[in-house]
N, C-alpha and C positions, 0 to 999 in steps of 0.2 A: 583334635586333628593338628598335626604339626604345621609349621609355617610352610615347609616345602610341599606338603601334600595339598595345601590350600591352592597352590598354583595350578593344580590339575583338577579343580573342583567342578568342572563342567559335568552336568548330569547328562547321561545318554537320553536320546529322544524316547526310546523305550527299550525294553529288554528282549524284544522279539528277535529271533534269529540266532540267539546265543545258544550253543549246545548245552544240554543239561550237564551240570558239574563243571562247567567252564568257570575260570576265575572271574570275579566281578570286576567291573571297571575300576572300582576303588582299590581292589587288590592289585590290579595291573599297574595303577598309578603308584601305589606304595612300593611295589617291586621295582619299578623304574627308578624312583627317587632313591631307594635304598642302594640300588646298583651303582648309580652315579656317585652318590655320597661315599660309598665304599671304595670305588675306584679312585676318587680324588684323595681320600684319606690314606690309601695304601701305596700311592705312587708319589714321586717327587716331581715338582715343577709342572703340575697339570694345568693346561689351558683349555678353555672351552671354545668350540667353533660351531657357529650356527650354519646349518645347511638349509637352503631354501627348499620349499616344496617343488616337486616336479610333477609331471603327468602320472608317474608311477609311484611316487613316495611322498609322504607328508613331510612337514618340517622336522628336522632331526637336530639333536644336539650331540656333537662329537667331543669327547674329552681325550686329549693327547698329552701323554707324559713326556718328560725330557728324553726318555729312552726311545720314544717314537711309538711305544705301545699305545693302543687306542681302544675306545669303546664308543658305540653309537646307540642312541635310543630316540624313539619318536617323542615329540612334544606337540602340544596343541598348536603353537605358533611361535614366532620369533620373540614376542614379548615374554611369553612363559619361559622360553629358553634363557633369555637375559636374566629373568628373576631367579631361575635355578642357579645359574652361574654366580649371581650376586650372593645368594644364600650360601653357596659353597665357597665363597670368597675366591673365585677364580677370575683371571682376566678373560674377557670374552671378545671374540672376533667374528666377523661375517666373512665366510669363505668367498662370497662374491667380490669382496674388496681385497682380501689378503691372500687368498689361495690357501693351500695346505702346506704345512711346514715340511721341509726336506727330511727331517728326522722321521716323520711318519712314512714317507716313501721308502727310506732306507730300511726301516723296520719291516715293512711289507715285503721288500725284496729278500731280506734275510729269512723271513718266515717261509717264503716260497721255495727257497733253496733247501730247506730242511726236509 
């Protein structure tokens, strides 16, 4: 098991309720970590932003490149998000304190115009 995948090593309470043929929790964790690592590796100046949980969504980790392009994935909690960012050697910020960078809003605006 890689160091990154160990961050998501919580075992589900049980497998009940998962549809037959659905990816396992371990597969989902692996896919999330691979996605984040690939995004960080293939973009320039990537920074990590921790988004706190809300009533509708769990804690998420958002990676934002210098172009403003971004990706977001669920993580177990803020501690796990910080560990992922550390393993990927990315600076990490809490959006409660820093907000989102302007380059992300600019990128979103350009995408909507397309």
